[in-house]
C-alpha positions in Angstrom: 0.0 0.0 0.0 1.6 3.3 -1.1 2.2 6.1 1.4 -0.5 8.7 1.6 -0.5 12.5 2.0 -1.0 13.4 5.7 -4.0 15.4 6.6 -2.5 17.2 9.5 0.6 17.4 11.6 2.8 14.4 11.0 2.2 11.4 13.3 -0.3 13.1 15.6 -3.5 11.4 14.4 -7.0 12.5 15.0 -8.0 13.0 18.7 -11.0 10.7 18.3 -9.2 7.9 16.5 -8.4 4.6 18.3 -4.7 5.2 17.6 -4.6 8.8 18.7 -2.0 9.9 21.3 -3.0 11.7 24.5 -2.5 15.5 24.3 0.4 15.4 26.8 2.0 12.3 25.3 4.2 11.5 22.3 2.6 11.3 18.8 0.9 7.9 18.3 3.3 6.8 15.6 6.1 7.1 18.1 4.4 4.8 20.6 4.6 1.1 20.9 1.9 -1.6 20.2 1.5 -2.1 23.9 0.8 1.6 24.4 -1.8 1.7 21.7 -3.5 -1.5 22.5 -5.9 -0.2 25.2 -7.3 2.5 22.8 -7.8 -0.2 20.1 -9.7 -2.5 22.4 -11.9 0.3 23.5 -12.8 1.0 19.9 -13.7 -2.6 19.4 -16.0 -2.5 22.4 -17.7 0.7 21.0 -18.2 -1.1 17.7 -20.1 -3.9 19.5 -17.5 -6.6 19.2 -18.1 -9.7 21.4 -16.3 -10.0 24.7 -14.3 -13.1 23.5 -13.2 -11.2 20.4 -11.9 -8.3 22.5 -10.2 -10.8 24.9 -8.5 -12.7 22.0 -7.4 -9.4 20.4 -5.8 -8.3 23.7 -3.9 -11.6 23.9 -2.7 -11.4 20.3 -1.6 -7.8 20.4 0.1 -8.5 23.7 2.2 -11.2 22.0 3.0 -8.8 19.2 4.0 -6.1 21.6 6.4 -8.5 23.5 7.9 -9.5 20.2 8.5 -5.9 18.9 9.5 -4.6 22.4 10.0 -0.8 22.4 9.9 -0.4 18.7 7.4 2.5 17.7 4.6 1.5 15.5 5.7 4.1 13.0 8.9 2.1 12.5 7.3 -1.3 12.1 7.9 -2.8 8.6 6.4 -5.7 6.7 9.5 -7.7 7.3 9.1 -7.1 11.1 5.6 -8.6 10.9 6.7 -11.5 8.8 9.4 -12.2 11.4 6.7 -12.2 14.1 4.6 -14.8 12.3 7.7 -16.9 11.6 8.5 -16.8 15.3 4.9 -17.8 16.1 5.1 -20.8 13.8 8.7 -22.0 14.5 9.4 -21.1 18.1 5.9 -20.9 19.6 4.4 -23.8 17.7 1.2 -22.0 16.7 -1.0 -24.0 14.4 -2.6 -22.8 11.2 -5.8 -21.8 12.9 -4.1 -19.6 15.5 -1.8 -18.0 12.9 -4.8 -17.2 10.7 -6.6 -15.5 13.6 -3.5 -13.5 14.7 -3.0 -12.4 11.1 -6.5 -11.0 11.1 -5.9 -9.3 14.5 -2.7 -7.7 13.3 -4.2 -6.6 10.0 -7.1 -5.0 11.7 -4.8 -3.2 14.2 -2.5 -1.6 11.5 -5.3 -1.0 9.1 -7.0 1.1 11.7 -3.8 3.0 12.5 -3.4 3.7 8.8 -7.1 4.8 8.4 -6.6 7.2 11.3 -3.6 8.8 9.7 -1.3 7.5 12.5 0.8 5.7 9.9 2.0 6.7 6.4 1.5 3.2 5.2 0.0 -0.1 6.3 2.9 -2.6 6.9 0.3 -5.5 7.3 -1.2 -5.0 3.9 1.2 -7.5 2.3 0.6 -10.3 4.9 -1.0 -13.4 3.5 -3.2 -15.8 5.4 -1.8 -19.3 5.6 -3.9 -21.8 3.8 -6.5 -23.4 6.0 -6.1 -27.1 6.8 -8.8 -29.3 5.3 -10.5 -31.1 8.1 -12.7 -34.1 8.3 -16.3 -32.8 8.5 -17.8 -36.3 8.9 -19.8 -36.2 12.1 -18.3 -38.0 15.1 -19.5 -41.5 15.7 -21.4 -42.6 19.0 -18.2 -44.5 20.0 -16.1 -41.3 19.6 -18.6 -39.2 21.5 -18.6 -41.7 24.4 -14.8 -41.7 24.4 -14.8 -37.9 24.7 -17.3 -38.0 27.6 -15.3 -40.7 29.3 -12.1 -38.5 29.0 -13.6 -35.7 31.2 -11.1 -34.7 33.9 -13.7 -33.7 36.5 -17.3 -34.4 37.4 -18.3 -31.0 36.1 -16.6 -31.6 32.8 -18.3 -35.0 32.6 -21.8 -33.4 33.2 -20.9 -30.7 30.7 -19.8 -33.1 28.0 -22.8 -35.4 28.5 -25.1 -32.4 28.1 -23.6 -32.0 24.6 -23.3 -35.6 23.7 -26.8 -36.8 25.0 -28.9 -33.7 24.1 -27.2 -31.9 21.2 -27.2 -28.5 22.9 -25.6 -25.6 21.2 -22.6 -24.2 23.1 -24.3 -20.9 23.9 -27.3 -22.8 25.3 -25.0 -24.8 27.5 -23.2 -21.7 28.7 -26.6 -20.1 29.7 -28.0 -23.2 31.4 -29.1 -22.4 34.9 -29.9 -24.6 37.9 -33.6 -24.1 37.6 -33.4 -25.4 34.0 -32.7 -28.9 35.3 -35.4 -31.1 36.9 -34.3 -34.4 38.4 -36.3 -37.1 40.2 -38.2 -37.3 42.5 -39.5 -33.8 41.5 -40.3 -35.2 38.0 -40.5 -38.8 36.6 -37.1 -40.4 36.0 -34.7 -39.8 34.4 -35.6 -36.0 34.4 -35.9 -33.0 32.1 -33.7 -30.2 30.8 -35.4 -26.9 29.9 -33.7 -25.0 27.1 -34.8 -21.4 27.4 -31.7 -19.2 27.5 -28.8 -18.2 25.4 -25.9 -15.8 25.9 -26.7 -12.1 25.5 -29.7 -11.4 23.3 -29.3 -14.2 20.8 -32.5 -15.9 20.1 -33.2 -19.4 21.4 -35.7 -22.1 20.4 -37.3 -22.9 23.8 -37.9 -26.6 24.3 -37.8 -29.3 27.0 -35.5 -32.4 26.5 -35.6 -35.7 28.3 -32.4 -36.6 30.2 -30.6 -39.8 29.7 -29.9 -41.9 32.8 -26.2 -41.2 32.7 -26.7 -37.5 32.2 -29.2 -37.3 35.1 -26.6 -39.1 37.3 -23.9 -36.7 36.3 -26.0 -33.6 36.9 -27.1 -34.9 40.3 -23.4 -34.8 41.3 -22.7 -31.3 40.2 -25.9 -29.5 41.0 -25.5 -29.6 44.8 -22.1 -28.0 44.5 -23.6 -25.4 42.2 -26.4 -24.7 44.6 -23.9 -24.3 47.5 -22.1 -21.6 45.5 -25.2 -19.6 44.8 -25.3 -16.2 46.3 -27.3 -15.8 49.6 -29.6 -13.4 47.9 -31.3 -16.4 46.2 -30.1 -15.7 42.7 -30.2 -18.9 40.6 -26.7 -19.6 39.3 -25.1 -21.1 36.2 -24.9 -24.9 36.2 -21.3 -24.9 34.9 -20.1 -21.3 35.4 -18.0 -21.4 32.2 -17.6 -19.0 29.3 -18.0 -20.1 25.7 -14.2 -20.3 25.5 -14.2 -22.4 28.7 -16.6 -24.9 27.1 -14.4 -25.0 23.9 -11.4 -25.8 26.1 -13.2 -28.6 28.0 -14.3 -30.2 24.7 -11.0 -29.8 22.9 -9.0 -31.1 25.9 -11.2 -34.1 26.4 -11.1 -34.9 22.6 -7.3 -34.8 22.8 -7.2 -37.0 25.8 -9.5 -39.5 24.1 -7.3 -39.3 21.0 -10.4 -38.7 18.8 -9.2 -37.3 15.5 -5.9 -36.1 16.9 -5.2 -34.2 13.6 -7.9 -31.7 14.3 -9.5 -29.7 17.2 -12.8 -31.2 18.5 -15.4 -28.4 19.0 -18.8 -28.3 20.6 -20.2 -28.1 17.0 -18.5 -31.4 16.1 -20.2 -33.0 19.1 -23.6 -31.5 18.2 -23.3 -32.8 14.6 -22.4 -36.3 16.0 -25.5 -36.2 18.2 -27.7 -35.3 15.2 -26.4 -38.1 13.1 -26.7 -40.7 15.9 -30.3 -39.5 16.5 -31.1 -39.7 12.7 -29.6 -43.2 12.7 -32.1 -44.3 15.4 -35.0 -42.7 13.6 -34.1 -44.3 10.3 -33.9 -47.7 12.0 -37.5 -47.3 13.1 -38.6 -46.5 9.6 -37.1 -49.8 8.3 -40.1 -51.7 9.7 -42.4 -49.7 7.4 -40.5 -50.4 4.2 -43.4 -52.3 2.7 -45.9 -49.5 3.4 -44.9 -46.5 1.3 -47.6 -44.1 2.7 -46.7 -45.0 6.3 -43.0 -44.7 5.5 -43.4 -41.2 4.0 -45.4 -40.0 7.0 -42.9 -41.5 9.4 -40.0 -39.7 7.6 -41.9 -36.4 7.8 -42.6 -36.9 11.5 -39.1 -37.9 12.3 -37.6 -35.0 10.4 -39.8 -32.6 12.3 -38.9 -34.3 15.6 -35.2 -33.9 14.9 -35.3 -30.2 14.1 -37.4 -29.6 17.2 -34.9 -31.4 19.4 -32.1 -29.4 17.9 -33.9 -26.1 18.1 -33.9 -25.5 14.3 -36.4 -24.1 11.9 -38.9 -26.6 10.6 -37.8 -25.5 7.2 -34.3 -26.7 7.8 -32.8 -29.0 5.2 -30.5 -30.6 7.8 -32.5 -33.8 8.2 -32.3 -34.6 4.5 -28.5 -34.0 4.6 -28.1 -36.4 7.4 -30.2 -39.0 5.6 -27.8 -38.6 2.7 -24.8 -39.1 5.0 -26.3 -42.3 6.3 -26.8 -43.4 2.7 -23.1 -42.9 2.0 -23.5 -39.6 0.1 -21.7 -36.5 1.2 -23.5 -33.0 1.1 -22.4 -30.7 -1.8 -20.5 -28.6 0.7 -19.2 -30.0 4.0 -20.1 -26.9 5.9 -23.8 -27.3 4.9 -24.0 -30.3 7.2 -23.3 -28.2 10.3 -26.1 -27.0 12.6 -25.5 -23.3 12.3 -27.4 -20.3 13.8 -29.0 -19.6 10.4 -31.2 -22.6 10.9 -32.5 -21.5 14.3 -36.2 -21.1 14.5 -38.2 -18.1 15.8 -40.6 -19.0 18.6 -43.7 -18.3 16.4 -42.7 -20.7 13.7 -44.1 -23.8 15.4 -47.6 -25.1 16.3 -47.3 -25.9 19.9 -50.2 -28.3 20.1 -48.8 -30.6 17.5 -45.4 -30.2 18.9 -46.5 -31.3 22.4 -48.2 -34.4 21.0 -45.2 -35.5 18.9 -42.7 -34.8 21.6 -44.5 -36.7 24.3 -44.7 -39.7 22.0 -41.0 -39.6 21.5 -39.9 -38.8 25.0 -39.4 -35.0 24.7 -41.7 -32.8 26.5 -42.8 -29.6 24.7 -43.1 -26.2 26.5 
């Protein structure tokens, strides 16, 4: 990117810009990455960036600041940044995913300084993202899911992992799960119920009730007393697991690594959710096999089972995911691997369902409707 003509005094920057220097301090271009990080993070917060994005940006820029030391941002060259990423790869052992994220962070930081007239040119403009590693998008098998749950290091992790493995919850739904969302015997018939009615922040949720498995109920019975003991005296109902989204990611990734499930890739909550969905579809398709001689009954069963799956997963009833999982079971891959993931775009709005039919179908199949 060619140098630009400065709008004002060289290196001062606009007072309202994220990279602007304080009135009584040196010009922004003469300050270090560490000195300018706080203003950059504040700008991200004002732009509405998620807390985990701000936190990861802080960590990434802190690592860059340590590498560059006292070197002013105005003296940072493209070769300096290439050396930084070479250091991350060779000395720090960062994987492709981490390097790609940190490349994005560094580009955003220097692009903003350039846009704010702090820098004459953007040294990060020539940086190239490393090629993403092609990963296996085939859903995890039931045996792999069980191995991940068995590899949990603590009772809390085991309950957390079983919530994902046995109910297919989304990560954000798990983070938002509260103690009053769990009903265990003898308050309700065994093995119990799980109410899904919250997500982090204002993200919409498909409210539903899910039947617990016996092992999940037993795991929750262990952790809930400890959770209740830690609840504030004011009577506020607390989080079941008390973890952030990144904490859940860490628990799943660590357990997957301990279980040696697909060691070449990072196991995520989304991988677990996909595995649950395919296992559930396998069970439903097996039920349909008994109707193979009655085409009308088979068509009706397929429709009912597809509707049941999308309700259990909190998806829109218009979602094409059931058909994609049927194709996977038949040995056919989706046209695009990412189409087989249970993303937020498939989430249903609360008014997209007829609650009367939903309650009837769910009670038949062991899932109580709201």
